[in-house]
Each structure stands twice: as structure tokens, then as C-alpha cells.
All heavy atoms as an XYZ file, in Angstrom:
942
protein
N      41.733     12.433     51.163
C      43.033     12.934     50.812
C      43.385     14.063     51.752
O      42.566     14.920     52.034
C      42.990     13.286     49.332
C      42.915     14.691     48.897
S      42.816     14.673     47.110
C      41.817     16.085     46.898
N      44.566     14.045     52.271
C      44.985     15.037     53.256
C      45.699     16.193     52.577
O      46.493     16.008     51.677
C      45.905     14.388     54.277
N      45.376     17.378     53.001
C      46.098     18.560     52.560
C      46.148     19.526     53.730
O      45.708     19.220     54.824
C      45.445     19.191     51.319
C      43.997     19.568     51.547
O      43.510     19.367     52.672
O      43.350     20.049     50.621
N      46.696     20.696     53.516
C      46.870     21.624     54.625
C      45.551     22.184     55.141
O      45.497     22.739     56.209
C      47.803     22.753     54.221
C      47.324     23.562     53.048
C      48.341     24.571     52.622
C      47.899     25.253     51.346
N      48.879     26.145     50.824
N      44.475     22.008     54.390
C      43.174     22.519     54.821
C      42.334     21.468     55.531
O      41.262     21.764     56.001
C      42.397     23.045     53.615
C      42.960     24.298     53.015
C      42.037     24.772     51.934
C      42.520     26.054     51.318
N      41.628     26.539     50.287
N      42.745     20.237     55.562
C      41.949     19.217     56.220
C      41.830     17.973     55.368
O      42.709     17.666     54.568
N      40.739     17.279     55.529
C      40.509     16.013     54.858
C      39.284     16.170     53.969
O      38.218     16.556     54.430
C      40.328     14.905     55.892
C      41.513     14.862     56.818
C      41.477     15.533     58.031
C      42.671     14.219     56.450
C      42.573     15.528     58.873
C      43.775     14.221     57.276
C      43.721     14.876     58.487
O      44.809     14.883     59.306
N      39.447     15.838     52.685
C      38.459     16.189     51.672
C      37.856     14.943     51.035
O      38.534     13.925     50.887
C      39.125     17.051     50.579
O      39.710     18.192     51.197
C      38.120     17.528     49.555
N      36.597     15.068     50.648
C      35.924     14.068     49.822
C      35.122     14.815     48.762
O      34.585     15.892     49.024
C      35.006     13.192     50.664
N      35.064     14.239     47.554
C      34.405     14.893     46.425
C      33.462     13.901     45.756
O      33.801     12.724     45.585
C      35.453     15.385     45.386
C      34.772     16.052     44.215
C      36.450     16.320     46.026
N      32.288     14.377     45.385
C      31.353     13.608     44.552
C      31.030     14.463     43.341
O      30.644     15.626     43.482
C      30.097     13.264     45.316
N      31.214     13.897     42.149
C      31.016     14.672     40.929
C      29.883     14.078     40.095
O      29.548     12.906     40.220
C      32.299     14.691     40.099
C      33.411     15.472     40.746
C      34.586     15.589     39.802
C      35.622     16.514     40.388
N      36.689     16.801     39.433
N      29.334     14.914     39.252
C      28.321     14.541     38.270
C      27.073     13.942     38.926
O      26.538     12.936     38.476
C      28.899     13.580     37.218
C      30.132     14.108     36.563
C      31.381     13.609     36.883
C      30.052     15.135     35.636
C      32.528     14.105     36.286
C      31.191     15.646     35.036
C      32.427     15.130     35.359
N      26.599     14.571     39.997
C      25.385     14.128     40.676
C      24.179     14.772     40.001
O      24.161     15.978     39.776
C      25.432     14.524     42.149
C      26.622     13.983     42.932
C      26.663     14.601     44.314
C      26.564     12.480     43.017
N      23.180     13.974     39.691
C      22.008     14.479     38.981
C      21.036     15.162     39.939
O      19.985     14.624     40.280
C      21.299     13.350     38.238
C      21.803     13.087     36.832
C      21.132     11.872     36.233
C      21.583     14.291     35.950
N      21.432     16.339     40.370
C      20.567     17.194     41.180
C      21.006     18.625     40.915
O      22.186     18.903     40.729
C      20.650     16.822     42.678
C      22.032     17.055     43.227
C      19.604     17.562     43.486
N      20.059     19.517     40.869
C      20.367     20.905     40.565
C      21.126     21.560     41.724
O      20.745     21.404     42.882
C      19.073     21.668     40.306
O      19.335     23.034     40.159
N      22.186     22.303     41.430
C      22.929     22.967     42.499
C      22.072     23.943     43.299
O      22.280     24.109     44.499
C      24.038     23.724     41.760
C      24.158     23.074     40.448
C      22.813     22.507     40.130
N      21.092     24.559     42.654
C      20.235     25.509     43.367
C      19.357     24.819     44.411
O      18.893     25.463     45.355
C      19.365     26.278     42.377
O      18.505     25.407     41.692
N      19.137     23.514     44.268
C      18.373     22.768     45.260
C      19.248     22.242     46.388
O      18.761     21.968     47.479
C      17.650     21.597     44.597
C      16.550     22.027     43.657
C      15.838     20.846     43.056
C      14.742     21.319     42.127
N      13.999     20.187     41.532
N      20.537     22.101     46.127
C      21.442     21.558     47.136
C      22.028     22.660     48.013
O      22.292     22.441     49.193
C      22.573     20.754     46.449
C      23.519     20.168     47.471
C      21.990     19.646     45.597
N      22.227     23.847     47.475
C      22.890     24.922     48.221
C      22.175     25.325     49.513
O      22.848     25.557     50.524
C      23.099     26.124     47.312
C      24.244     25.905     46.350
C      24.567     27.124     45.520
N      25.633     26.798     44.583
C      25.511     26.866     43.263
N      24.380     27.264     42.713
N      26.515     26.548     42.487
N      20.840     25.427     49.549
C      20.192     25.755     50.834
C      20.436     24.700     51.920
O      20.565     25.027     53.099
C      18.707     25.840     50.495
C      18.659     26.113     49.042
C      19.862     25.442     48.455
N      20.532     23.438     51.518
C      20.824     22.367     52.472
C      22.262     22.515     52.978
O      22.533     22.366     54.169
C      20.618     20.983     51.810
C      21.009     19.871     52.752
C      19.177     20.825     51.363
N      23.175     22.841     52.066
C      24.582     22.997     52.440
C      24.770     24.158     53.410
O      25.619     24.094     54.308
C      25.430     23.207     51.189
N      23.974     25.210     53.247
C      24.091     26.370     54.126
C      23.765     26.026     55.581
O      24.246     26.697     56.502
C      23.177     27.497     53.653
C      23.636     28.095     52.329
O      24.822     27.921     51.983
O      22.807     28.719     51.649
N      22.953     24.998     55.797
C      22.563     24.625     57.155
C      23.678     23.922     57.926
O      23.693     23.963     59.157
C      21.328     23.718     57.125
C      20.040     24.362     56.631
C      18.951     23.313     56.525
C      19.615     25.467     57.563
N      24.587     23.249     57.232
C      25.598     22.448     57.929
C      27.007     23.010     57.810
O      27.929     22.498     58.447
C      25.588     20.978     57.442
C      24.280     20.322     57.794
C      25.864     20.880     55.969
N      27.187     24.054     57.046
C      28.515     24.650     56.891
C      28.996     25.209     58.229
O      28.242     25.857     58.940
C      28.442     25.753     55.834
C      29.759     26.108     55.223
C      29.569     27.061     54.064
N      29.276     26.342     52.833
C      28.244     26.601     52.042
N      27.407     27.556     52.341
N      28.065     25.907     50.939
N      30.250     24.920     58.600
C      30.907     25.390     59.840
C      30.339     24.749     61.118
O      30.580     25.246     62.214
C      30.828     26.912     59.981
C      31.544     27.654     58.920
C      32.984     27.692     59.267
N      33.715     28.485     58.280
C      35.016     28.446     58.173
N      35.725     27.692     58.946
N      35.620     29.161     57.262
N      29.565     23.678     60.993
C      29.020     22.993     62.168
C      29.970     21.863     62.585
O      30.741     21.355     61.774
C      27.658     22.376     61.839
C      26.605     23.372     61.444
C      25.745     23.695     62.614
C      24.529     24.425     62.103
N      24.134     25.566     62.675
N      29.905     21.444     63.847
C      30.651     20.250     64.261
C      30.165     19.029     63.478
O      28.980     18.935     63.121
C      30.327     20.108     65.745
C      29.880     21.467     66.168
C      29.240     22.099     64.965
N      31.068     18.104     63.217
C      30.756     16.938     62.385
C      29.557     16.135     62.893
O      28.643     15.851     62.112
C      32.013     16.055     62.278
C      31.818     14.795     61.500
C      31.845     14.792     60.112
C      31.600     13.580     62.148
C      31.665     13.627     59.399
C      31.419     12.414     61.443
C      31.458     12.442     60.063
O      31.264     11.281     59.362
N      29.492     15.768     64.186
C      28.330     14.971     64.634
C      27.002     15.723     64.478
O      25.978     15.136     64.137
C      28.617     14.690     66.108
C      30.074     14.912     66.276
C      30.466     15.936     65.265
N      27.024     17.025     64.733
C      25.808     17.829     64.590
C      25.383     17.918     63.122
O      24.191     17.824     62.802
C      26.050     19.232     65.149
C      24.834     20.112     65.152
C      25.120     21.502     65.708
O      26.112     21.663     66.448
O      24.348     22.410     65.382
N      26.340     18.071     62.223
C      26.035     18.140     60.792
C      25.428     16.833     60.297
O      24.462     16.837     59.526
C      27.293     18.475     60.003
N      25.972     15.709     60.761
C      25.427     14.404     60.369
C      23.992     14.256     60.876
O      23.098     13.798     60.151
C      26.327     13.260     60.895
C      25.650     11.913     60.718
C      27.676     13.284     60.172
N      23.739     14.672     62.107
C      22.389     14.568     62.676
C      21.397     15.440     61.908
O      20.260     15.021     61.650
C      22.417     14.968     64.146
N      21.799     16.645     61.531
C      20.927     17.543     60.768
C      20.583     16.930     59.425
O      19.417     16.905     59.004
C      21.592     18.925     60.590
C      21.654     19.670     61.915
C      20.848     19.757     59.546
C      22.509     20.922     61.886
N      21.587     16.418     58.721
C      21.359     15.874     57.378
C      20.528     14.596     57.407
O      19.737     14.358     56.497
C      22.705     15.614     56.687
C      23.488     16.866     56.317
C      24.869     16.495     55.828
C      22.751     17.676     55.263
N      20.698     13.778     58.440
C      19.907     12.543     58.536
C      18.430     12.839     58.770
O      17.570     12.034     58.407
C      20.456     11.649     59.644
C      21.740     10.949     59.254
C      22.337     10.121     60.378
O      21.947     10.322     61.561
O      23.205      9.291     60.076
N      18.120     13.984     59.360
C      16.729     14.330     59.662
C      16.039     15.038     58.502
O      14.827     15.231     58.549
C      16.672     15.214     60.901
N      16.764     15.417     57.466
C      16.178     16.182     56.372
C      15.672     15.255     55.266
O      16.326     14.258     54.943
C      17.211     17.159     55.793
C      17.609     18.228     56.780
S      18.748     19.405     56.082
C      17.648     20.317     55.030
N      14.520     15.578     54.648
C      13.951     14.716     53.622
C      14.478     14.965     52.206
O      14.188     14.190     51.304
C      12.451     15.048     53.689
C      12.426     16.483     54.108
C      13.600     16.650     55.045
N      15.244     16.031     51.990
C      15.663     16.389     50.637
C      16.700     15.412     50.071
O      17.504     14.846     50.802
C      16.279     17.803     50.608
C      15.286     18.898     50.758
C      15.071     19.300     52.204
O      15.453     18.589     53.113
N      14.450     20.440     52.411
N      16.676     15.276     48.756
C      17.654     14.443     48.059
C      19.063     15.007     48.258
O      20.020     14.258     48.443
C      17.319     14.388     46.571
C      18.290     13.607     45.731
C      17.885     13.627     44.268
C      18.870     12.876     43.409
N      18.471     12.871     41.993
N      19.179     16.325     48.236
C      20.474     16.962     48.418
C      21.082     16.642     49.775
O      22.303     16.525     49.905
N      20.246     16.493     50.798
C      20.741     16.151     52.136
C      21.353     14.754     52.131
O      22.401     14.528     52.746
C      19.608     16.231     53.154
N      20.728     13.836     51.425
C      21.271     12.471     51.313
C      22.632     12.473     50.631
O      23.563     11.784     51.054
C      20.308     11.593     50.502
C      19.375     10.770     51.299
C      18.667      9.680     50.494
N      18.809      9.722     49.058
C      17.886     10.180     48.209
N      16.757     10.686     48.664
N      18.085     10.146     46.913
N      22.744     13.252     49.563
C      23.990     13.289     48.803
C      25.113     13.961     49.605
O      26.248     13.471     49.624
C      23.768     14.020     47.479
C      22.770     13.364     46.529
C      22.489     14.263     45.334
C      23.266     12.013     46.076
N      24.800     15.075     50.262
C      25.810     15.754     51.083
C      26.236     14.858     52.244
O      27.417     14.793     52.586
C      25.281     17.106     51.595
C      25.099     18.077     50.437
C      26.231     17.699     52.629
C      24.441     19.377     50.830
N      25.281     14.145     52.844
C      25.588     13.248     53.959
C      26.577     12.166     53.534
O      27.526     11.855     54.258
C      24.306     12.611     54.499
C      24.469     11.620     55.638
C      25.043     12.310     56.868
C      23.135     10.968     55.966
N      26.371     11.623     52.357
C      27.264     10.578     51.860
C      28.693     11.099     51.701
O      29.666     10.447     52.103
C      26.729     10.052     50.530
C      27.437      8.841     50.015
C      26.723      8.300     48.796
C      27.383      7.030     48.303
N      26.684      6.443     47.158
N      28.830     12.300     51.134
C      30.157     12.880     50.939
C      30.759     13.293     52.278
O      31.962     13.124     52.514
C      30.076     14.085     49.972
C      31.456     14.663     49.721
C      29.449     13.665     48.657
N      29.936     13.819     53.188
C      30.409     14.215     54.509
C      30.944     13.018     55.291
O      32.001     13.089     55.927
C      29.292     14.906     55.286
C      29.609     15.347     56.709
C      30.697     16.401     56.710
C      28.362     15.879     57.383
N      30.233     11.903     55.240
C      30.695     10.694     55.934
C      31.995     10.176     55.328
O      32.860      9.663     56.041
C      29.613      9.615     55.902
C      28.487      9.864     56.865
C      27.519      8.710     56.885
C      26.457      8.910     57.944
N      25.506      7.786     57.998
N      32.142     10.320     54.028
C      33.376      9.906     53.377
C      34.555     10.764     53.831
O      35.647     10.252     54.111
C      33.221      9.991     51.861
O      34.422      9.654     51.217
N      34.343     12.077     53.917
C      35.401     12.964     54.400
C      35.739     12.665     55.862
O      36.913     12.680     56.256
C      34.979     14.424     54.244
N      34.717     12.390     56.664
C      34.951     12.027     58.066
C      35.722     10.721     58.184
O      36.605     10.583     59.032
N      35.397      9.753     57.326
C      36.121      8.482     57.335
C      37.572      8.677     56.910
O      38.470      8.014     57.439
C      35.428      7.484     56.415
N      37.809      9.600     55.972
C      39.185      9.901     55.577
C      39.981     10.429     56.762
O      41.141     10.072     56.956
C      39.214     10.936     54.446
C      38.753     10.361     53.129
O      38.730      9.157     52.951
N      38.383     11.237     52.221
N      39.366     11.280     57.550
C      40.058     11.872     58.698
C      40.252     10.864     59.821
O      41.299     10.835     60.468
C      39.279     13.077     59.210
N      39.247     10.035     60.063
C      39.286      9.138     61.214
C      40.098      7.875     60.924
O      41.000      7.524     61.679
C      37.847      8.757     61.644
C      37.866      7.678     62.704
C      37.120      9.982     62.147
N      39.823      7.203     59.819
C      40.403      5.877     59.579
C      41.730      5.916     58.839
O      42.692      5.291     59.242
C      39.427      5.008     58.786
C      38.150      4.776     59.534
O      38.150      4.685     60.746
N      37.050      4.708     58.825
N      41.758      6.636     57.762
C      42.884      6.527     56.847
C      44.090      7.340     57.303
O      45.213      6.854     57.319
C      42.457      6.976     55.428
C      43.621      6.919     54.480
C      41.304      6.124     54.941
N      43.874      8.563     57.691
C      45.005      9.478     57.824
C      45.567      9.578     59.238
O      46.583      8.993     59.537
C      44.597     10.857     57.306
C      44.270     10.802     55.834
O      45.014     10.212     55.080
N      43.156     11.361     55.437
N      44.931     10.340     60.100
C      45.537     10.631     61.397
C      44.830      9.985     62.581
O      45.144     10.307     63.709
C      45.578     12.149     61.628
C      46.666     12.794     60.826
O      47.482     12.111     60.242
N      46.674     14.104     60.789
N      43.861      9.152     62.315
C      43.095      8.524     63.390
C      42.541      9.570     64.358
O      42.683      9.473     65.571
C      43.933      7.487     64.123
C      44.481      6.413     63.219
C      44.605      5.096     63.931
N      45.183      4.078     63.081
C      44.499      3.346     62.228
N      43.227      3.530     62.079
N      45.092      2.424     61.510
N      41.939     10.597     63.796
C      41.321     11.648     64.599
C      40.000     11.148     65.163
O      39.421     10.182     64.681
C      41.077     12.884     63.735
C      42.311     13.500     63.093
C      41.886     14.609     62.144
C      43.243     14.041     64.145
N      39.490     11.833     66.178
C      38.200     11.486     66.769
C      37.103     12.267     66.045
O      37.267     13.449     65.742
C      38.212     11.836     68.259
C      36.982     11.333     68.970
O      36.365     10.364     68.466
O      36.622     11.897     70.013
N      35.978     11.618     65.772
C      34.870     12.273     65.056
C      34.355     13.496     65.801
O      33.910     14.454     65.197
C      33.716     11.289     64.831
C      33.928     10.328     63.702
C      32.704      9.460     63.451
O      31.713      9.568     64.202
O      32.742      8.677     62.499
N      34.401     13.457     67.123
C      33.877     14.570     67.918
C      34.727     15.827     67.797
O      34.277     16.922     68.124
C      33.762     14.163     69.386
C      32.771     13.025     69.579
O      31.818     12.939     68.777
O      32.954     12.225     70.512
N      35.965     15.682     67.345
C      36.861     16.828     67.203
C      36.827     17.442     65.808
O      37.584     18.374     65.533
C      38.307     16.409     67.511
C      38.470     15.970     68.955
O      37.658     16.416     69.797
O      39.392     15.189     69.240
N      35.981     16.926     64.930
C      35.947     17.409     63.544
C      34.887     18.484     63.350
O      33.856     18.503     64.030
C      35.669     16.248     62.578
C      36.717     15.144     62.525
C      36.248     14.038     61.601
C      38.054     15.688     62.083
N      35.154     19.369     62.391
C      34.234     20.440     62.005
C      34.146     20.447     60.480
O      35.129     20.157     59.799
C      34.765     21.809     62.490
C      33.900     22.943     61.998
C      34.845     21.834     63.987
N      32.970     20.776     59.954
C      32.815     20.939     58.501
C      33.477     22.267     58.139
O      32.892     23.337     58.277
C      31.328     20.934     58.086
C      31.198     21.084     56.589
C      30.649     19.663     58.557
N      34.718     22.196     57.695
C      35.493     23.402     57.414
C      35.062     24.065     56.119
O      34.999     25.292     56.022
C      36.983     23.063     57.354
N      34.760     23.256     55.108
C      34.387     23.810     53.805
C      33.393     22.875     53.146
O      33.543     21.655     53.195
C      35.641     23.945     52.930
C      35.395     24.608     51.610
C      36.670     24.747     50.793
O      37.694     24.135     51.145
O      36.630     25.466     49.797
N      32.368     23.462     52.529
C      31.372     22.683     51.803
C      31.016     23.468     50.549
O      30.409     24.530     50.633
C      30.144     22.458     52.692
C      29.236     21.324     52.254
C      28.684     20.605     53.462
C      28.122     21.822     51.403
N      31.438     22.961     49.410
C      31.211     23.655     48.140
C      30.254     22.865     47.274
O      30.367     21.646     47.163
C      32.525     23.825     47.369
C      33.469     24.812     47.965
C      34.593     25.210     47.038
C      35.189     24.075     46.278
N      36.353     24.447     45.470
N      29.311     23.585     46.671
C      28.403     23.005     45.694
C      28.666     23.720     44.374
O      28.355     24.900     44.228
C      26.919     23.191     46.093
C      26.672     22.774     47.544
C      26.019     22.446     45.137
C      26.913     21.332     47.840
N      29.267     23.025     43.426
C      29.603     23.616     42.137
C      28.693     23.072     41.051
O      28.126     21.977     41.176
C      31.057     23.303     41.770
C      32.046     23.926     42.737
O      31.792     25.058     43.174
O      33.056     23.270     43.047
N      28.558     23.863     39.987
C      27.788     23.418     38.825
C      28.564     22.370     38.056
O      29.773     22.501     37.864
C      27.502     24.591     37.885
C      26.518     25.572     38.467
O      25.954     25.270     39.527
O      26.301     26.626     37.854
N      27.859     21.349     37.608
C      28.445     20.366     36.707
C      27.934     20.635     35.303
O      27.283     21.648     35.044
N      28.202     19.726     34.394
C      27.685     19.901     33.036
C      26.168     19.738     33.004
O      25.567     19.204     33.943
C      28.374     18.797     32.244
C      28.794     17.799     33.250
C      29.023     18.532     34.528
N      25.570     20.198     31.935
C      24.119     20.100     31.793
C      23.791     19.172     30.629
O      24.386     19.278     29.564
C      23.526     21.472     31.528
C      23.710     22.389     32.701
C      23.280     23.773     32.399
N      23.537     24.614     33.569
C      23.365     25.901     33.587
N      22.959     26.525     32.511
N      23.621     26.577     34.678
N      22.845     18.277     30.859
C      22.378     17.399     29.796
C      21.190     18.074     29.120
O      20.240     18.471     29.787
C      21.938     16.053     30.367
C      22.986     15.223     31.099
C      22.342     14.000     31.718
C      24.087     14.815     30.151
N      21.266     18.202     27.810
C      20.169     18.821     27.080
C      19.253     17.732     26.537
O      19.697     16.811     25.845
C      20.704     19.682     25.938
C      21.421     20.908     26.437
C      21.856     21.790     25.302
C      22.542     23.028     25.855
N      23.004     23.907     24.782
N      17.986     17.851     26.834
C      16.977     16.887     26.401
C      15.857     17.625     25.685
O      15.601     18.799     25.959
C      16.416     16.116     27.601
C      17.452     15.285     28.344
C      17.947     14.150     27.460
N      18.921     13.312     28.119
C      20.214     13.345     27.874
N      20.709     14.217     27.019
N      21.034     12.517     28.485
N      15.136     16.919     24.828
C      14.040     17.520     24.059
C      12.722     17.152     24.720
O      12.486     16.001     25.086
C      14.079     17.030     22.596
C      12.864     17.512     21.840
C      15.348     17.491     21.929
N      11.863     18.152     24.838
C      10.529     17.966     25.399
C       9.532     18.296     24.299
O       9.373     19.465     23.936
C      10.376     18.904     26.583
C       9.142     18.688     27.414
C       8.311     17.624     27.408
C       8.633     19.589     28.385
N       7.316     17.777     28.318
C       7.485     18.993     28.937
C       9.021     20.827     28.848
C       6.732     19.594     29.914
C       8.264     21.419     29.831
C       7.132     20.812     30.354
N       8.855     17.291     23.727
C       7.933     17.557     22.623
C       6.747     18.410     23.069
O       6.187     18.215     24.148
C       7.452     16.163     22.210
C       8.430     15.210     22.798
C       8.977     15.875     24.012
N       6.391     19.372     22.224
C       5.257     20.248     22.473
C       4.263     20.109     21.321
O       4.502     19.394     20.356
C       5.727     21.700     22.596
C       6.835     21.930     23.600
C       6.513     21.437     24.973
N       5.561     22.325     25.612
C       5.024     22.112     26.779
N       5.342     21.034     27.454
N       4.174     22.946     27.297
N       3.185     20.833     21.408
C       2.151     20.720     20.380
C       2.586     21.384     19.076
O       3.498     22.210     19.048
C       0.861     21.368     20.885
O       1.077     22.728     21.142
N       1.945     21.011     17.993
C       2.162     21.562     16.652
C       3.586     21.333     16.164
O       4.157     22.170     15.456
C       1.835     23.066     16.613
C       0.410     23.368     16.977
N      -0.643     23.134     16.135
C      -0.121     23.869     18.131
C      -1.782     23.476     16.732
N      -1.477     23.919     17.958
N       4.186     20.213     16.554
C       5.506     19.860     16.062
C       6.647     20.657     16.652
O       7.765     20.595     16.155
N       6.370     21.399     17.687
C       7.437     22.180     18.309
C       8.120     21.368     19.408
O       7.693     20.271     19.734
C       6.858     23.474     18.904
C       6.287     24.393     17.845
C       5.903     25.716     18.467
N       5.437     26.630     17.448
C       4.165     26.926     17.240
N       3.217     26.371     17.977
N       3.831     27.787     16.301
N       9.154     21.966     19.966
C       9.840     21.304     21.070
C      10.433     22.354     21.998
O      10.711     23.480     21.597
C      10.942     20.383     20.569
C      12.045     21.120     19.865
C      13.055     20.199     19.293
N      14.164     20.964     18.742
C      15.290     20.453     18.356
N      15.472     19.159     18.437
N      16.237     21.205     17.878
N      10.627     21.956     23.254
C      11.355     22.766     24.218
C      12.611     22.011     24.609
O      12.687     20.789     24.476
C      10.517     23.023     25.477
C       9.453     24.092     25.259
O       9.594     24.865     24.303
O       8.499     24.131     26.052
N      13.592     22.743     25.101
C      14.825     22.122     25.569
C      14.769     22.010     27.089
O      14.523     22.982     27.789
C      16.060     22.969     25.160
C      16.133     23.131     23.651
C      17.336     22.341     25.696
C      16.363     21.847     22.892
N      14.964     20.809     27.573
C      15.009     20.545     29.008
C      16.464     20.430     29.410
O      17.229     19.707     28.780
C      14.317     19.209     29.293
C      13.186     19.240     30.277
C      12.028     18.510     29.686
C      13.612     18.620     31.551
N      16.877     21.134     30.437
C      18.235     21.046     30.942
C      18.251     20.199     32.206
O      17.595     20.529     33.189
C      18.793     22.440     31.252
C      19.081     23.338     30.075
C      19.560     24.701     30.560
C      20.109     22.718     29.168
N      18.967     19.083     32.164
C      19.157     18.254     33.358
C      20.462     18.708     33.991
O      21.535     18.445     33.480
C      19.252     16.772     32.979
C      18.086     16.209     32.212
C      16.932     15.757     33.064
N      17.270     15.023     34.242
C      17.336     13.691     34.325
N      17.109     12.942     33.273
N      17.634     13.119     35.468
N      20.361     19.393     35.110
C      21.540     19.978     35.741
C      22.253     18.969     36.646
O      21.612     18.110     37.245
C      21.142     21.213     36.531
C      20.749     22.362     35.631
C      20.197     23.532     36.420
N      20.124     24.734     35.620
C      19.153     25.005     34.760
N      18.173     24.145     34.585
N      19.160     26.132     34.084
N      23.569     19.121     36.742
C      24.389     18.271     37.600
C      25.162     19.128     38.595
O      25.373     20.315     38.369
C      25.387     17.463     36.765
C      24.772     16.371     35.955
S      26.040     15.306     35.309
C      25.524     15.223     33.614
N      25.589     18.483     39.668
C      26.335     19.168     40.725
C      27.613     18.419     41.046
O      27.698     17.204     40.872
C      25.512     19.242     42.006
O      24.310     19.899     41.787
N      28.601     19.175     41.553
C      29.795     18.612     42.153
C      29.792     19.058     43.617
O      29.659     20.246     43.898
C      31.067     19.129     41.488
C      31.159     18.862     40.018
N      30.789     17.670     39.440
C      31.605     19.643     39.002
C      31.010     17.729     38.138
N      31.491     18.925     37.846
N      29.930     18.109     44.542
C      29.933     18.422     45.969
C      31.321     18.133     46.527
O      31.854     17.029     46.342
C      28.876     17.595     46.730
C      27.486     17.915     46.198
C      28.960     17.863     48.230
C      26.380     17.088     46.824
N      31.902     19.115     47.213
C      33.209     18.977     47.853
C      33.058     19.313     49.339
O      32.587     20.390     49.675
C      34.237     19.942     47.225
O      34.275     19.717     45.823
C      35.610     19.725     47.822
N      33.447     18.366     50.191
C      33.362     18.563     51.638
C      34.754     18.409     52.230
O      35.460     17.443     51.931
C      32.404     17.545     52.294
C      32.382     17.723     53.802
C      31.007     17.677     51.733
N      35.141     19.374     53.064
C      36.412     19.315     53.783
C      36.120     19.392     55.279
O      35.418     20.306     55.714
C      37.328     20.476     53.375
O      37.520     20.433     51.968
C      38.662     20.395     54.073
N      36.639     18.418     56.014
C      36.524     18.451     57.473
C      37.909     18.662     58.052
O      38.910     18.273     57.462
C      35.895     17.157     58.041
C      34.463     17.009     57.582
C      36.690     15.936     57.681
N      37.951     19.311     59.210
C      39.222     19.620     59.853
C      39.021     19.584     61.361
O      37.891     19.527     61.847
C      39.711     20.995     59.411
C      41.210     21.141     59.530
O      41.863     20.207     60.034
O      41.726     22.195     59.116
N      40.107     19.613     62.087
C      40.015     19.645     63.546
C      39.483     20.995     64.007
O      39.698     22.007     63.348
C      41.394     19.403     64.152
C      41.903     17.995     63.939
C      43.240     17.782     64.588
O      44.240     18.162     63.959
O      43.265     17.253     65.713
N      38.809     21.012     65.154
C      38.198     22.242     65.657
C      39.203     23.366     65.851
O      38.956     24.492     65.501
C      37.492     21.974     66.987
C      36.204     21.228     66.854
C      35.556     21.045     68.188
C      34.301     20.199     68.048
N      33.679     19.909     69.320
N      40.358     23.069     66.405
C      41.338     24.115     66.733
C      41.912     24.782     65.500
O      42.265     25.961     65.535
C      42.455     23.514     67.565
N      41.978     24.050     64.375
C      42.657     24.603     63.199
C      41.717     25.304     62.226
O      42.150     25.820     61.213
C      43.422     23.504     62.469
O      42.521     22.522     62.030
N      40.405     25.343     62.530
C      39.451     26.013     61.638
C      39.445     27.493     61.944
O      39.279     27.913     63.084
C      38.031     25.414     61.809
C      37.034     26.203     60.986
C      38.012     23.972     61.387
N      39.632     28.311     60.910
C      39.638     29.758     61.075
C      38.282     30.321     60.708
O      37.629     29.862     59.806
C      40.703     30.381     60.170
C      42.081     29.960     60.516
C      43.055     30.489     59.473
N      44.322     29.823     59.582
C      44.636     28.698     58.959
N      43.770     28.126     58.169
N      45.815     28.145     59.103
N      37.886     31.397     61.385
C      36.596     32.016     61.079
C      36.765     33.245     60.240
O      37.700     33.883     60.114
C      35.865     32.360     62.354
C      35.438     31.095     63.062
C      34.453     31.408     64.140
C      34.033     30.077     64.768
N      32.910     30.152     65.567
């Protein structure tokens, strides 16, 4: 979807903790699109796979659908990792007790833009 900030893609309700995805996001924020894709493809973390999928979707929005931009001219303008809802689960313990397990979710938003229009 095109807006004044660039071309955006969003993935919601991903079953991965935001605290595990944010360090991966910090590595590719403000990088050129091809370099960001190369970094994420080389990383073993689950969060890298998820960010890569959303990043490629945002790049496809910019290249194919909207303005037919070149991939080499794109930059990761914005990358947000937000908290999603938490699933509460029961973990049985000894003596009839229980603990609460929180399954955390994330929302990932990636915006790519042309190099000239990205502000620092």
C-alpha cells in the first residue's frame, strides 16, 4: 500500500516474542534493501525469517504493484516490531499447582522507500 512514507507491508499475530525479534530488526533498519535481504537470509533466527518475508512483500509492493521502482534504489525506511496479544496457557506443577505460560505474539511493519526520500 502506498502512502507518503513509502511502501508498507504488515504481518500480524506472529507467534514469536517481540523481545526476540527486535535485536534482528535493529540490524537491518535504515539499510539498503538488497543488503537487508542478504543479512536476513544469512541469519538462523526465526525472527529473521519472519522479517524477511514481510520485507520482501514491501519490496514487491514498491517494485511490481505501485511505481515499478528498482530494488537497488530502495531503503528500509521503517521497521516496527509491536506487541500483539498474549495467549495464556496453564503449565501443571507439582502438588496440584499450576503456572501461567504466556505465549507472546508480534506485529511486524516494514516500510521501504526510495533512497533520496529517506530522512535521517
